[in-house]
N, C-alpha and C positions, 0 to 999 in steps of 0.2 A: 329023289337022290340029289337032283340039282339044287333044290331048295336047302337041303341039309348042308351041301358043300358051300353054298353061298353064305349060310348062317355061320358056319365054321370060319370061313374066310373073313367075314366081318368081325367076328369075335377076336380073331388073331390080330386084325388091324387095330381094334380098340386096345388090346393089351400092349401092342407096340407103341401106340400113341401115348398110353398111360405111362409106360416105362420111360419114354423120351421126356415126358412132362416131369416125372419124378426126378430124372437125372438133371434136367435143367434147373429144377427147383433146388436140388442139393448144391449144384454149382453156384447158383445165385446166393444162397444162404452162406456157403463157405466163403465166397468172395466178399460178401458184406461183412461177415464177422471178422475176416482177416483185415480188411480196411479199417473197420471200427477198432480192432485191437491195436493196430499200428497208430492210428490217430490218438487213441486213449493213452498209449505209452508216451507218445510225443508230448501231449498236453500235460501229462503227469510230470514228465521230466522238466518241462519249461516252468511249471508252477510250483514244484516242490522246493523246499528249502534244502540246500546242499547238505548232505550228511557230513558230520565231522570226519575229517580224514583220520585214518588209522596210522599211527607211527610206532616204531619199535626201535630197539637199539641193534642195528644190523651188524655191528663190528665188535661185539663182545661188551662186557661190562667194565673193562679197564678204563674206559674214557669217562671223564665227568659227564653226567647226563646233560643233554641239550634241552632247552625249553621246548615244550610241545607247541611249536609255532609253525603254521603253514600259511603263507600269504598267497592267495590265489591272484591271478592276473585277470581272469575273465569271470563274468557272472555265468549262471547256468544257461543263459540265453546267448552266450558267446560274445558278449560286449565287454570292452575293457572296463575295469573297475575305476581306473584313473585316480587313485589315491596316493601315488608315489611322490607327487610333488608337495604333499602336505607335511612331510617329515622334517623339513627345514635343513636337510642335508645339502652340502655344496653341489652334489650331482646325483643323478639317478641313472640306473643301469638296467637294461634288459639283456639277460644272458640267454641266448637261444641254443639249446643243445641239439645238435644234428643227430637224429636217431631214427631207426626204422620202427614201424608200428608193432612188430612182434617182439621187441626187446622189453618185456614187462619187468623182468627182474632188475635190469639195469636202471630203468626209470625209478623203480622203488628204492634202490640203493642210493641213487643220487638224491632223491627227495629227502632221505633220512640222514644225509651227511652235510656237505658244504653249504647248500642253500639255507640251512637253519642257522648258520653263523653270519648271514648277511643282514644288513640293516633294512629298514622298511622301505627305503627308496630303491632297493634292488629287487628285481623279480627274475625268476628262472622259469623258462618255458621249454617245452620239447617240440621241435619242429618235425612233423611227420608228413610224408607224402600221401598220396591217395591210398585209401584203405581197400580198394576193390580187389586187390590181389591177396588179401588176407583170408583166412578161413572164417566162416560165419561166427564161430565162437571167439576168435581173436578180435573180430570187429566189435562184437558185443563188449568184450573186455576193454577195448580202447574207448568206446563211448562211455562205459562206466567210469573210467578214469577222467574223461572229459568233464563229466558232470560233477564228480566228487571233488577233484582237486583244482579245477579251473586253471590248468597249466599246460594244456595241449593246444598247439598252434597247427591247425590243419592247412596244408598247402594244396593248391590245385595243380599238382604236378606228380608224375609217377616217381616212386622212390628211386633215387639215383645219387651217384657221387659226383659225377663230372658232366652232367647234362642239364644244368640250370637250377638245381635245388637251392644253391646259395643265392642266386639272383631272386628266385621266387620268395625266399625267406625275407630278404631285405625289402622287396617290393610289397609283400603282404603286410609287413610291419609298418611300412611308411603309410599305408592306407588305414590300417586298423587304429593306429595311435596318432593320427594326424592332429586330433584336437587335444591330446594330452601326451605330447612326445616325451621320450626319455632323453637325457643329455647324451647318452651313449647306447649303442646297440652292439652287442658282441656275439659272434658266432663261435661256438666251441665244440670240440670233439667229445663224444660220449665216453672215451677212455681217459679223460683228463680230470684230475681233482684240483680244486682251487682253494687257496687261502683267501677267502672273501674280504676280510678286513684290509689285507695288503693290496688287493686289486682295487678296492674302492678308494683307498688313500692315494694310490698312483693316479687314478682318473680324476680325483678331486683336484690334484695339483695342475691338471691339464685344462681345467675349465676355461681360463682366459683364451687359450688357443682354440678350444671347441667353439667358442662364441664368435671368433673372428676368422681364423684361417681354416678351421676344421682339423680333426685329429684322426690319425691312422695309427692304431695301437696294437702291439702284439709281440710275438717272438720272431725275430728276423730270420728269414731263410736266405742266405747270402751266397749260395754256390753259383748262381748266374752272375758273373762279374760285372755285367752291365745293367742288371735289372734286379731290384729288390722287392720282396713281398713278405708278408707275415704268414707263418705256418698255421695249419689248421687247429693247433692246440687252443689258441685264442686269437681271434681277429676282431678288434674293436673299431667302430666307426662313430664319429660324432653325428648328431642328428642331421646336420646339413648335407653330409655325404649320403646318408641313408635316403633322404628325400630326393636327392639328385639321381641316385641309382634307381629309385622307384619310378621316376618320371621320364628320364631321358631315353629316347628311342635308340640312341647309339648303344647304350648299355644292353638293352633288350636284344638287339641284333648281335651282340657279342657275349651272350650269356653262357654258351657252351664251351667246355674245355676244363682243364684241371682247375678246380674251384678256387684254390688259394692263389694260383697264378693269375686267374682271371680277375679276382678281386683287386690284386695289385695293379693290374692293367687299368681297371676302372678308376682307381685312385689316381694313377698317373695322368689319365686323361682329364680327370677333375682338376688336378693341379695345373695342367697345361692351359686349360680354358681360363682358370682364374688368373694365371699369370698374364695371358694375352689380353685379359679384360682390364688390366691396370691402366691408369692414365698414360704411363710409359710402358708399353708392352715389353716383357722380358721373357722370351721363350726358354731361356736357360734356367729360370728360377726354380721350377719344380724338379729339375734334374741335378740338384746340387750335391748329390750323395757321392761320397768316396766309395770306390768299388769294393773295398774290404770292410767298410764300417756302416753303421746305421746312418741314414741321411740325417743331417743336422743343419742348424742355422735357419735362415729365413726360407720360407717356401710355402706352397699351397698343395696339400694340407701339411700340418705339422706331424712329422713321424716321431713316434716314441717306441723304441725297441727295448724290451726287457733284457738285461744282461744275462749271459749264460749261467752264471752262478745262482741265479734266482729261478731258473727253469730246469727242472729235473726230468730226465727222460730214462725210463726203465730200460729201453732197448739198448742204450749205450752205457748205462751206469749200473746195471743190475748187480754186478759183482760187489759194489759198494754197499748194497742194501740200503736201509733207511737209517742205520745207526750213525750218529754224529752229523746228520744233515743240518745245515744252517736253517734254523726256523725263524730267524729274526727278520728276514726280508724275502723269503721264498714266496713266489707268486702261485706256482702250480706244479703238478707232476703229470707226466704224459705217458702214453703207452701202457696204461694199467689195464691189461686185457682180461684179467680175471677178477672176480669179486674179492678174492683173498688179497690181491695186490691193492685194490681200491681201499679195502679196509685197513691194510697196513699203513697206507699213506694217511688215511684219515685218523687213525689211532695215534700215529707218531707225530704228525706235523700240525694237526688242527689247532686252532686257537684255544688257549687254556683260560 
């Protein structure tokens, strides 16, 4: 009896050991295939030729068709292409659209509208915060866009409005494009539409200031009577300002707060330091602005504020609709919260 029990006990131990071995083998095989699959997909993405982007006419067929042109900013490996300086244009522009990762339809509608009227020295990218809060399927779709369009700028910061995303955008751009800088870098809202030829002509005229004093461009927000800054619709900075923001520790320690207000604060500090560094320091020089008007005259940097009649805001002018809007000098339209409004702006005002 004892021998039989011992034999049964040993048989049971062997079966348990065999089961453990099989489970371990399955786990090892699963882990190996998972890692292999991940590495294979990564290698495939890095070595494949980017598939041609798909475009469509998102706002109906009443518009004259746009050329099927998409100019990527990055290679499939995430490196800047650096061909914008070859166009011979007076200036180059990087337009960074502040947008969250889950807004796929909005990115698609933007790609198919105003960027396609820009010249080759202008690039439009989408600034996204970290993707870890997205669903797995959403992350996969973002990476698909990243490799297909070459226009996704990934930031090492959580998605936010007033906790430093603007600072991280300028700081990341200053590093990525240090060897092939743009003349200007602009931060824009995702609910704004732009007349790109007019924007480019305005910035071309400011190139002498961009090379010397620096340029702060946009739509003035003037309700604080002692401090002026550009609204989020479009805030453009010359490259020397972008470089300074990316490197100065004072800016990094003052990155949190309302994004447009903080950008104006950085610009003001930039001007104060430039003015104090002159052979004859003049601390009043960067604060030359009239409380009710755009800053003008000499100063560091040079302010250029678009007039109200060239900036259309749906929130305040929606009763006027788009009929009769001045298309000869318009820069952009703001607060276009729906796809229908975005398409109305594009259909009515876009270059012919």
